[in-house]
N, C-alpha and C positions, 0 to 999 in steps of 0.2 A: 685472328687478329696480330700487329706486327706489335716490339716492341716502341714502348714512347719516349718520346724523342726528350733527355737530357742534354742541356748545355751549364754555362760553366758564368759568370760573369755578371754585368749587371745589365747588360742587353736584354729583349723578346725576346719567350722560344721558340723557340722552329715552326711554322704553321699557323704563332697571330702577329696579326696584328694592328694590337693593343688600340684598338680602335675600335673597341664594341657598344662600348659605355666611354659620353663624355660632360664636362664638367660646362652648363652656358651661366660665363658672368654675367650676375651684375649689379649698378653702379649702386655702392650705401653711403648711409645719410652719416652725416660730418668723421667719414675713415677715408682717406686716397685710397684707391689700386695703383699700385703699379701694375703694367704686362709689358712682356714684346711680342710683334709680333712678332707669327712663324708661318704665315703665309708674303708667296709675293703678289697679289690681287685677293680683295677680295671677291666670294657671291655676294648674287643678290635682285633679288625676285620684290613682287608688289603683296603686300600684303593690306587686311585692314585691324586694327586697335579693336576686338569684341569681347566679351566679360574676362577682362582682367588680362590678354593675350591678344599676338600676333596673330591673325588668323594670314593664309595665303589665299590673297586672292585668282577666287576660279577661272579669270579671264570675263571673255566677254556674254558668259553666260550666268557670270558670277548675282546671287541673290541679295549681296551684301552691298557692291554699287547701283542694282537695280534699286535697292530702296535709301538712298542719298550716303549711305557709311562712308568716308571717304576712305578715299588710298592712299598708302602712306610707301615710300620708295625704303630699302629696309638693307643692311649691309653688313654682311658676315664674314669675320674674321678670326681664324686661327690663335689665339696669343698662348701664353705662360707668365702664369698671379708670379708675382715676385715676392710677398712675404710666404705663401704654400708648396709654391715651385708643380700647381699640377696645370694643365694641359689643359683648352678647352677653347670658347668659343664665347665670341661675345659681337654681340649685333648692336653698330648703331642707325642710327639715320640716315639722312641727309646733306644734312648738315654738316654734323660731325664727321662723313665720309670723308666729302671737301675735305674737310680740314685738314684732316688724318691724308690729305692727297695732298693739301698745302705743303705738307712737314717735309716730304718723302725727296726735295731735294736738298736739304738740309742734313739728313740724314741719311745720301745716302741707297736710295730703295726703299719696299714698302718692307720688307724680310729683316728686323735685325731693328724696324725702330723700339721704341719704348713709349710711354702716353699713361698717363695718372691719368684716376677717371674717378668723380665723388658727386651723391646725391646735395642739393642745395637746401632740403627738407627731405621729412620725415614721408611723405604723399606719394605713391608710385610714379605718381603724372609730374611729380616737383621738378625744375630744372635737370639739368646736368654739366656742369665742371668738363673738358676736357683740355688736356692737358702737354707737351712735347715734354720728355725728361731727357740729361743734357748727359746725365748719369752716365759710367762708365754702363754694361751694358753686363748683367753674369754672366762667370763664366759657364754654368749651368746651363746657358742658352745655347751657346754653337752647337749641340750633339744634337739638337731635338729637331723632327715633325711633328707638326696637326695631325690633323682626324684628316680627310679629303670632306672638303666643305661640305661643295653638293650632294655625296653621299649623305652627310653627316645632316644636314636640312632633309634632304626626303625623310628621312629613318626617326626623325624627330619626328614632324605633317606624323607617319605614317605610323607611329604607338599613341601622335593625340588618340581621347577618347572622342567623341565625332562630337563635336561645337550643332549647339542648340539652337537657331535663331526666334527671335522673338514668334509671342503669339499672333505676333501685329501685322509680321508678312503677306501681302496677299494668298490669295486660295491657302487661308489657314499655315502651322509651322509647317513648318522645312527645316531639314536639314544639312551641313554642309558638311562633307567630309575632306581633314583636312591630304587626308593619303592620297585623293583623286587629284589633289591640284600639286601639279608637278613631273 
């Protein structure tokens, strides 16, 4: 066995990519959160909102599509939260993602753009407001990178427990594995 690798300073130790775990940010009620976007483009996927979470669409043979559960376009961005300086992931629906895209020229691109997000009510499905932030980006942003977005999304699905579908599906209960979608 070799010697442990020891470094100095505030960087990551050699061999640690730093992204084996990450935070999924969710809009809070009555307390806006500010984020600076770290990626140059989001990743996207088709999903279904099922049993309190987004489940990836399984494609042509998707049992959720077959039973009429509507699909949604979802967009995932790597971000840093201003208040906590935590790096994580923020998922937006198509309308908000297109709003972010519209702001890109004013921000000089996606990476480095700052946004503010806030839920308008206590309910999980209440409206979310998104605002473009023109304040100066905090200094700590400049050296940050986020996790590999596609890897993070796939890894999240693989870690999810299997999602059980309703008994009302044709042919009795079936399961959709989040790990098999992608």
